[in-house]
N, C-alpha and C positions, 0 to 999 in steps of 0.2 A: 320872593326869597328861597323861601323852604323849598317849593315846586321847584325851584331848578335844582339845586340842589339835589333833591330827590333824583331828576335825571338824568342831572349827570353821574351821581350811585350807580340806575342802574344802566347807565351808558355802560359803567366800567365795567360793570357785572356780565356783562352781556358780551362786550370784548372779549373779557376772560373765557367763557365759557365756549363761545365762537373759536379764539385760540388753542384751549384743550381737544375740541372735536377735531378741528383741522389739523392740528400734529399728530393727533390719535389715530386718523386716517393715513396719514404717511408713514406712521410707523405700520397699520395692517400692508401701505401699500409695500412700502421698501422692503426688498427680500432679504430672508434670515442670515445672516453672516455666521460659519462657523466653521470649528477648525476643521481641514481637512485630515479625514483620517489616516494614519499612519498607514506604508503600504502591505498587505499581508503576503506571508511567506507566499511565493510562488512553488514550490511541487509538482510532482507528476502525482502524487499522492493518492488526490482527489479521485484521482479514475480511474486505483487498482483497488479492484474488492478485497475486502478484507479475509474472505476465505481462498485467497491463494496460494496454493501449493508453492511457490517459488518465487522470488523476489530478490533482483537484486537492481538496486537503484540509490537513491543517496536525498539527503535535507541540504544541500548545495549544489549549486551546479559541479559538473566533472572538468576541469580543467585539458580536455579531448587535445587541442592544438598544444600544448604544454606535452601535453606526457608520451603524443603522437612522433612531434621533433624531440624527445627529450630520449624514446625508442631510436628515432634515428640516427641519431648522433652516436648511440650506446653500442647499434646492432648494424657499426659502420658498415660492414659490410653490403649493405644493400646500392649504395652510393657504386661500388665498381660492376657489378651486374645486369646483365638484364634479364626484369623476371619473365620474360616469354620464354628465355632460354631453358626454362627448368620447365614447360611442359611442353607438348607437342601445340602444333596447328589444331586449334577448332574445326572439328568437321560434321557436317550435318547428321551423318550417322551415329554421333554420341547422343547419349540422353541428355533432357533437359538439366539434369541436374550437374551432369559434368562438365557443360558448355556452363552453368551460372557459377557451378564453383570455380570451373578457370578462369571466368572475370572480374568477381570475386575479389580472387587469389593476385588476379592486375590491377585493382582499383588500391588494393591493401598497400599494395608496393608502391602506388603512385602516393597514397599518402604519409609513406613512411620517406620518401625523397620528396616531397613537396606540402608539406602538412599545412599551411597556412590556403595556396592554392585550390588545393586539391576539396578543402573543406569549403571551401568559395563556390567551385565549382556545385560541388552537389547542394548548396546552397544549408549548410547545418551551421552552426554556432559556434564561436570558437570555445566556449564556457556553456555548452546546453544542458540542460536536464534531461537526464537519459532512463529508463525503469526495462526491463525485463518482468515479465510475470504471465499468468496463466490469469485467461477469465473460462472456468469449468477446467476441461482441458487442452482449451485450445492455446499455445504458448503466441504471446503478445510481448510484442517491443516497441516501445513510445521513442522519441529523441525531438527533441524542439528543433526549429528550424530558425531560419534569417532572411530566405529567403527561397517561397514556395515555386515559382517558377522555376531558377535552378533547377532543384528539385526536380521539376517533373520536366525538367527536358535533358535532367541526365537519367532519368527512368526509360526514357524515349531513345536516347542512345543504349542504355546496356541492351533491350527488345533488341535492336537492329543487328547489335553482336552475335548474343544469345539465339538471334533467329527464332522469336518466341512472337506471340502475338497478346493483348489485351480484350477485356469486356469494360465499358468504362461504368459507373453504378454511383448512382448518390443517397447518401441515405444523409439525413435534414442538414446539419450545415458541413459533414465531411463527403470530400469526394476519394474515388479509389477505384484502384487498377484491379478486374478479378483472372487470373492466371488458372486455368487448367493442367494441373500436375498429370495425369493423367483420365481417358480417355472413358476408362472401365472405372473408374472409384471417383469417391464424390469431396473428395479431398480440392482443395483449394488455395493458393497462395494469392494472400492479402495485401496489396500495397497500398495505401491510402493518404489523407491529409484529414489532422481534424482540424478545419478553419477558422475553428473560434478559439481553441486553444494553441494554433499557430505548429502543431508539433506532425511530422511523420509518423506512422503505425504500419506495424509490418505483423503481420498473422497470419494462424494455417487456420481457416475453416474447414471445420473436419464435418459438415454437414446436418448437425445435427443441434436445432434448437440456433439456427443460423441468425437469424434474425436481433434475436434478444441479444445471443453471442457476439453478431456485427456491433450491433447501437449499444453494450457496454465497450467494448472493443474502440469505437470508435469516438467516444466521448458524448456520443449522444442520449447515454442512458444513462442515470448517476446504479452503482452498486447499491444494492439494499445495504452496507455497511461496505466504507470504504475502510481501506488503509489509515489513509489521514482521520478518520472518525475514534480507529484502533488505539493509536500511537504507541503501537507498537516499534517501530524506525525508530522514532525518538528511543523508547525504553532501554534496544538494545545498543543503539549507540553510546549511551551512556555507562552499561554494565561492562559494557566490552571494549568502552573507550579506543570506537572505531571513529576513523576519520570519515567526517559527516559527507563525502561529496560520491564515497563508498559503502555500502552498509548492504548485505546480503544475508537469505538463509533457503531454506527446504523445511518448510512442513512437514514430519512426519504425522503428525497428530490430523490434523485436515486432508492428509492422502488417506490414510485410515478408515478414515467418517468417509472417503468417496468413496472404497472398494470396498465399508461393511455396516457400508447406509442408504437407503434408497430415495430418503429426502434431506440426508444429513448434510449438504451442503452443495455448491453447484455442480462439482463432480460428480457426485452421486444422481444429482438429477440428469448432465449429462449423460452418465455409463445407463441409466436407464432408458433413456432417450435411445441410442445406440443395443440396446441387449436383443432386438430385433434382428439385426445385421452382426451378431458376434457371430464367428464357428461356434458349433456346437458343443465344440471341447472347451473353451474361452470361455461360454454362456453357462456352463455347468463351474468351472471352477468358479464365476462371478458368483451365481446360485448356490453356493458354497460358503463363500465367506459373510455370505447376509445371513447366516444363520446365529443364532442367537451363541453359540457356542463359538466359534468363531468371532466373530464380533467382541465378546467378554475376553478374548485370550489375545487379541492384537490391540487390543484398547491396552491394555496393562503392559503390553508391548511401549508403545506409542508412551505411556506415561514414564516410561523409565529412561526409551529416546527418543526423545518429544522432540526436538530440531536440530540442525545444524546453521550453524552461524558463519559468517565469513564476511571480510570486510577488509580496507587500508586499515592500518596502525600509523603509518606515517607516510604522507605524499611531500618531500622537501624536492624538489626539483631545480628550486636554482643557488642551494650551498656547493657546494665542493667539499669532501666529495658527495654527489646527488643520491636521493635514494629513493625506493617503494618498497613498505616494510608492508605485511598484508600479513592475515589471522585466520586460524579456519576453526571451530571448536565443534566436535561431535558431542550435542550436551548429552550427560546421561544425571540419571538421579536417582539410583539402587547405588545405596552407601556400600551394599557389601561386595558390589563385583568391584566398586572405582579402588579396594583399600586394597583387594585380591590383586588386581591389573596393578598399582604402586608397591605392591610386594615384590614386584621382578622388576623395576627400577635396578637399573645396573649404574656401573661407571663408564662417563665416555671421558675422553684426556680431553683436556684445555685443545689442544693444536686439529682437534673434531670438533669440536661442538662448541667453539667460537673461534674459530682460528684465525690469527691476528704474524704467521708466519707468512700468508700467502702462498700457500702451495697450486698444484696445478688443479690436485681434486683431495680430500679428506674423506674420508667418511669412519660411524663408531657405530656399534650397537651395545648399549646398555640393557646386559638382562641377568639378572639373577640366575645362576642355574641352578643355583637348591633351593628356589623357590618357585620351580618349573612343574616339578611333581605335586609338591602342595594345593597349587594353585588348581593345576589338571582336577586334582580327584576332589574339590571342594565344587568347581563346575559344576561337573561330570553329577556329584551326587546329585544340586542343586537342579540343572535340566534335568536327570531320570526320577527323581519325585515327585516335582507339580506334577500336577492333577489338572492335564489340558482334554479342552471340550471339541476342537476345532480338529476333527481330522488331519490335515494336513501336517498339524504341531505334535500329533498323537502320530504320525508315520516317522518325520525324524527327529521324534524321541524314541524311538524303539530302533533305529538305527544307531542313535547316539550309546543307546544300553548293550551293544553286540560289538559297541567299540571300546574297550579295558585299556586305561590311560595308564595301566601299570608297564607296558613292556616297557613304554618314552620314560617314565619314571626310572627305571634298570637302567636308558642309555644315559639318561643326565648325571647319575650315580659314576658314571666315567671319568665327568671335570670336575673334580671337588672342586670346592671354593672362587670358582669361575665367575668373575662379574662385568665383563665385557672385552669385547674385541676390536681393534682399530685400525687401520694403517694413514699413511699419508704420501704423497708425490710429490716431492717438491720440483725434482727436474731429469727429465730425462732425453738422452741421445742416442740416437740412432745411426749404426754404420751407414756407410754409403754406399756399397753394394747390395745390388737386388739379394733379395732371397725370403724365403716362404719359411714358418713368419720371421720378420724384422727384426736380426740384432743387436741388441743394446750393447752401444759405444759405453755409455758412464751413464749414472743412476744416481737417485739424491731419496731413498725411499727410506719406510719405516712399518713397520705393523710389531703391537703388543698387546699386549691381553694381559685384563688384567683382572690377577687373582691372590686370595684370603692367604695363602701358605706358597711361593713360586715351588719350593725346594719339594715340598710333600705333590707335587701335583703334575710334576716332572716326571718326578718316582714314579707314582702310580700312570702316566703315561707310558714313560717307560715300559712296563712289564708289555704292553700291546703292541709298541714301536725299539723293541732293544737299540737299534743305532740311536735314539737320544738319548742313551743314556752313555755312551763313550762321550761325549759334549764334556761332559763334570762343569757345572756351570756353576760358579759359586755365587754365592749369595752378597760377596762384596763388590761385586757389578763387574771386577774383572771379564772382560768383551772373545768369546772364543768364537774366532773362522769356521761358520758352517762348510762343513764338506760339501761342493753343489754336484750334481750327477754330470753336470753340464759344463764346458770351458766359457768364463766370464772374465772381462776384462780387467775386473775390479772385485775385491775379498769385501763379502758377508759373511756381516759380525751377530754375535748372538751373547745379551748378556739378563742377569738379572740387574733390577734396578728397585728397589725396593717390593712393592706390591704390583712389579710388572715385569714379565718375561717379553724382552724386547729380540727385535729379529730388524737390521738395516743396515745399509748402506750409505758413504756418502758423508763429509761434515757436516751438514744441515741436523741431518737425520738421526747422526751422530750426540749431537747435541739436548735436541730433544728428548731423543731417547735416557739422556743424564738427566736431565730436570723432570722426569717422573717418578724417580725415587722420592721427590717431597709429597707427590699426590698421594692422600690418603683413601683410603676405598669407604669410610667411616658413614661419608654421605651418599645416595645416588646421587646422578647425576642427569640421569634424563634416559628414554630408552634409543632414540636413532636421533643421528645428527649425522650430514654432509655438506661440505662445501666444494664449491665449482669455481674458476674463472674461463670462463667462456675464451678468452681471447690464448690463452697457454693451453686449452686442454684441444680447441680444436686445432693450432698449431701444431701438436703432436699427433692428430691425426692425421694431418696434412705431410708431417713428415715421412709418417711410419706407411701412407700410398705412397709415395716417391721410390719407397724401397720393395713395393711389391710390382709386378708385374700386370700393368694398365693399355686395355684397346687401347693402340696410337689415335683412333678417332677420339677419343673422353681423355687422353692425355691431358692436353690444353685447358680445356674446361674445366676439370676436376682440378685442375695446380689453381686457377685464378678463382676456383669457389672455395677452395682453404684458403689462401695466403690471405683474400679478402678477410674472412672469417679469425684471421690470429692479429686484426686490426680488433675487436670490437670488445669495449671494455666497460666487461660485469665479472662482479662477485656473485656468486649465490650462497647462502647462509639458510638452512635447512635445519628444524631440531623439531621433534618429536617429543611430546610427552603426557605424563595422565596425570591432572589437576581434578582436586575438588567436583572442578567444572566441567570435567566428563573426560575427551583425548582432545589435545592438539596440538597443534602444528604451526606453527612460527613459521615464514617464509620473508628472509630481509635480502631486498638485489640491490645493491651499490655498484656505483660506477668506480674502475680503478683511476690511481693516475697518465 
């Protein structure tokens, strides 16, 4: 009995061990199941060298089809025009660039007329990643494709029209076409496809370090450090609140490094390889730039002006009104210079700075004239007293020393208290009869001068221009009719409204003039502003041309062009100012109703 129990226990133990071993083997045979990795962000930054001197691209795909459709709807003049009529027929005797330029214009016009169909013909994605940058000195453009075969077929079609041939070549997983631009030069146009990434690549092969440059440009060799590694684009997007689909910069410091060193970056290395091919004069300049003195001085300038940043700030194509806003900043780190520039800021009235009255065109310059002399004197002293070691900068400094700023400073004394000048054109109707120049039938326009003490200003200027004293402008805003030396069918009035001397005609401009009374000059509002309504503006030009004698053969074509341009539904507002970041230019494009 005991033996039986022992056998039974032994059998159970063996069974358990066998089961365990069998399960372990099955577990080892079964593939390990892991959660899928989240998809990585696909951008072009991993093929862009970090030392590129120029970049324009993004962290997100660009809604290219939507942008092209927006342009087509906004600049709807293209719909009524034959793009071929704007160019003469392509002749064989014309240069490669003339033929290529004409065909690219026609292709772009076709894209505006039918974005979806044309993008499909080119094999380009409707929302592609794209980037412009440099590999050394070689400019490169890259864009993601939907259909590689369609892209190749479109190139075949373009070659036939431009009457050029190519040499087919392969590098790794990339195929490309080489076009010799000139028989006597080593510069070639490269158009290829990075098949691994399914992206088209266009570049100029300068004939220097071609193998390595091509390999990097075509994505077959990774740069020593990529833009993705640096995190620079993401940092710029965050710093300037740019739209992730469009971010760019020009790197002044990398450019200076390329010019003043022999191996500081890829630009420097390529220039060294080019040195033997350069003209003696250019080679001498390059040698001078690479001296210790020039390198030291130019690097100091580069630290103060490190880069220019640009990109979209708003990209809203589905709203009503739709808009594309952009920003450009010329960065500056010289606090003393920025403070001096900011002292020049003057007053720009609202009708030019942020026009809501929808003028045809408006513009304003904000300039504190009283600060011009101190600014010039200060900057003149700063430049002439600096100890430069670079011969080029020494020569510039010598020329500046011979130009004393006192003469200009004396001239500014003739405009005491002036803070800005602006104008607005609300409407203009021309006489139907032909004349040269065309005569106005009616006009609604305003010119205003912002000045601290208008009465004192008029008295000062009257001493130089006696007829002005006869106007007897009153500080209470009473308008006075200006004596115009030629007949006009409408009166032109002048008045003082608060801190503004105004000249106007028309009811809308009269109201704008009176509204300036409440505008104080205590707070500067910028340096420059412009506003343009494209449809109204081109309509005026078209009307003006009808009043001028035009050759009969061109009349119909000219009339059709400007009639179509009247339909452009776009307003542009541009503002330039100096901030703590540097010189900033904001451009807002908004559709009209």
